[in-house]
C-alpha positions as CSV (number, residue, x, y, z in Angstrom):
1,M,28.5,14.1,34.5
2,E,26.4,12.9,31.5
3,G,27.0,9.5,29.9
4,N,27.6,9.4,26.2
5,S,26.0,6.8,24.1
6,T,28.0,5.2,21.2
7,R,24.8,4.8,19.2
8,P,23.2,7.9,17.6
9,D,19.6,8.6,18.6
10,N,18.3,8.4,15.0
11,V,19.6,4.8,14.4
12,E,16.9,2.1,14.8
13,D,17.4,-0.9,16.9
14,E,18.9,-3.7,14.7
15,N,16.4,-6.2,16.0
16,E,13.4,-4.0,15.0
17,E,11.5,-5.4,12.1
18,E,9.4,-3.6,9.5
19,E,5.7,-4.7,9.5
20,Y,3.4,-3.9,6.6
21,V,-0.4,-3.5,7.2
22,L,-3.1,-3.4,4.5
23,L,-5.8,-0.8,5.1
24,D,-9.1,-2.4,4.0
25,L,-11.8,0.1,3.3
26,D,-14.1,-2.3,1.4
27,A,-16.8,-2.2,4.1
28,V,-16.8,1.6,4.1
29,S,-16.7,2.3,0.3
30,G,-20.3,1.2,-0.2
31,Q,-21.6,3.4,2.5
32,V,-19.8,6.7,1.9
33,E,-18.0,8.6,-0.9
34,I,-14.3,8.9,-0.2
35,P,-12.8,11.7,-2.4
36,P,-9.6,10.9,-4.2
37,N,-6.5,12.6,-2.7
38,A,-8.4,13.6,0.4
39,P,-6.2,14.5,3.4
40,Y,-6.3,11.9,6.2
41,V,-4.9,11.2,9.7
42,L,-4.2,7.7,10.8
43,S,-3.6,7.3,14.5
44,G,-3.3,4.6,17.1
45,L,-1.6,2.0,14.9
46,D,-0.2,0.4,18.1
47,T,-3.7,0.1,19.7
48,L,-6.4,-2.6,19.1
49,N,-8.6,-0.1,17.3
50,P,-6.7,2.4,15.2
51,R,-8.6,5.5,13.9
52,L,-8.7,7.0,10.4
53,I,-10.1,10.5,9.8
54,I,-10.6,11.3,6.1
55,D,-11.0,14.9,4.9
56,N,-11.5,16.0,8.6
57,K,-15.1,14.7,8.3
58,L,-15.3,10.9,7.9
59,K,-14.3,9.0,11.1
60,L,-13.4,5.3,10.8
61,I,-12.4,2.8,13.4
62,G,-10.3,-0.2,12.5
63,E,-9.8,-3.7,13.8
64,Y,-6.8,-5.9,13.0
65,E,-7.2,-9.3,11.3
66,E,-4.3,-11.7,11.1
67,T,-3.6,-13.2,7.7
68,I,-3.5,-16.9,7.2
69,G,-0.2,-17.9,5.7
70,T,1.8,-15.2,3.8
71,A,-0.1,-12.4,2.0
72,L,1.9,-10.7,-0.7
73,V,1.3,-7.3,-2.1
74,F,2.2,-6.6,-5.7
75,T,2.4,-3.5,-7.9
76,E,1.5,-3.5,-11.6
77,E,3.5,-1.4,-14.0
78,E,3.5,-0.9,-17.8
79,A,6.3,-2.9,-19.3
80,A,8.3,-1.7,-22.2
81,P,6.9,-2.9,-25.5
82,V,8.7,-5.7,-27.3
83,V,10.9,-4.3,-29.9
84,H,12.1,-6.2,-33.0
85,E,15.2,-5.3,-34.8
86,E,15.4,-5.7,-38.6
87,T,18.4,-7.8,-39.4
88,G,20.1,-9.3,-42.3
89,P,20.9,-7.9,-45.7
90,S,18.1,-7.6,-48.1
91,E,17.4,-5.4,-51.1
92,A,13.8,-5.3,-49.9
93,N,14.9,-4.3,-46.4
94,L,15.0,-0.5,-46.7
95,F,15.2,0.0,-43.0
96,S,18.3,-2.1,-42.1
97,G,19.1,-1.7,-38.4
98,A,15.7,-0.1,-37.7
99,Y,13.6,-1.1,-34.8
100,I,9.9,-2.1,-35.2
101,I,7.2,-2.0,-32.6
102,D,4.1,-4.1,-33.4
103,P,1.1,-1.7,-33.3
104,N,-1.3,-4.6,-32.8
105,Q,0.4,-5.8,-29.7
106,S,-1.6,-5.2,-26.6
107,P,0.0,-3.3,-23.7
108,V,2.1,-5.5,-21.4
109,K,1.9,-5.3,-17.6
110,Q,4.8,-6.2,-15.3
111,V,4.0,-7.4,-11.8
112,K,6.5,-6.9,-9.0
113,P,6.3,-7.9,-5.3
114,V,6.2,-5.0,-2.9
115,A,5.8,-6.5,0.6
116,C,4.6,-9.4,2.8
117,L,1.7,-8.7,5.1
118,Q,1.0,-10.2,8.5
119,K,-2.1,-8.1,9.3
120,I,-5.1,-6.5,7.6
121,L,-6.6,-3.4,9.2
122,K,-10.4,-3.5,8.4
123,F,-12.2,-0.2,8.9
124,K,-15.8,0.7,9.5
125,V,-17.6,4.0,10.0
126,L,-17.2,5.2,13.6
127,L,-20.6,6.1,15.0
128,D,-21.0,8.3,18.1
129,D,-22.3,5.3,20.1
130,D,-19.1,3.3,19.1
131,V,-16.9,5.7,21.1
132,Q,-15.1,3.8,23.9
133,D,-12.8,4.8,26.7
134,T,-9.8,2.6,25.6
135,S,-8.2,2.7,29.1
136,I,-11.2,0.9,30.6
137,G,-12.8,-0.8,27.6
138,V,-16.3,0.4,28.6
139,K,-18.7,2.3,26.3
140,T,-19.4,5.9,27.3
């Protein structure tokens, strides 16, 4: 007889915590051209050296770096322009109740926090002589 679980398989463990990782490609960007919107495969996030393959051509190997303190990630969005409403009676005020947007006002950005980071994953180009057998830790 099979035992039934009271918890569905698709429900995550309540003690499991989300962890955000920043993918740092600064060391690679000066060496190679990475096309925008190129397809990529990121594998081995639970290993010491995750791998990133971009456009099925460029192979990168990563190494985790712990952050010191709390690193925050923000997003920047266009904020709505400041709108002024014409108020008060006036014979000169032909647009009573109208809204005015100052054309000389520079665009306003709004910054919002997205996540806290504990780790940064720094990538470098994977050369053939960098290939290692991860089970032994010896270069092949």
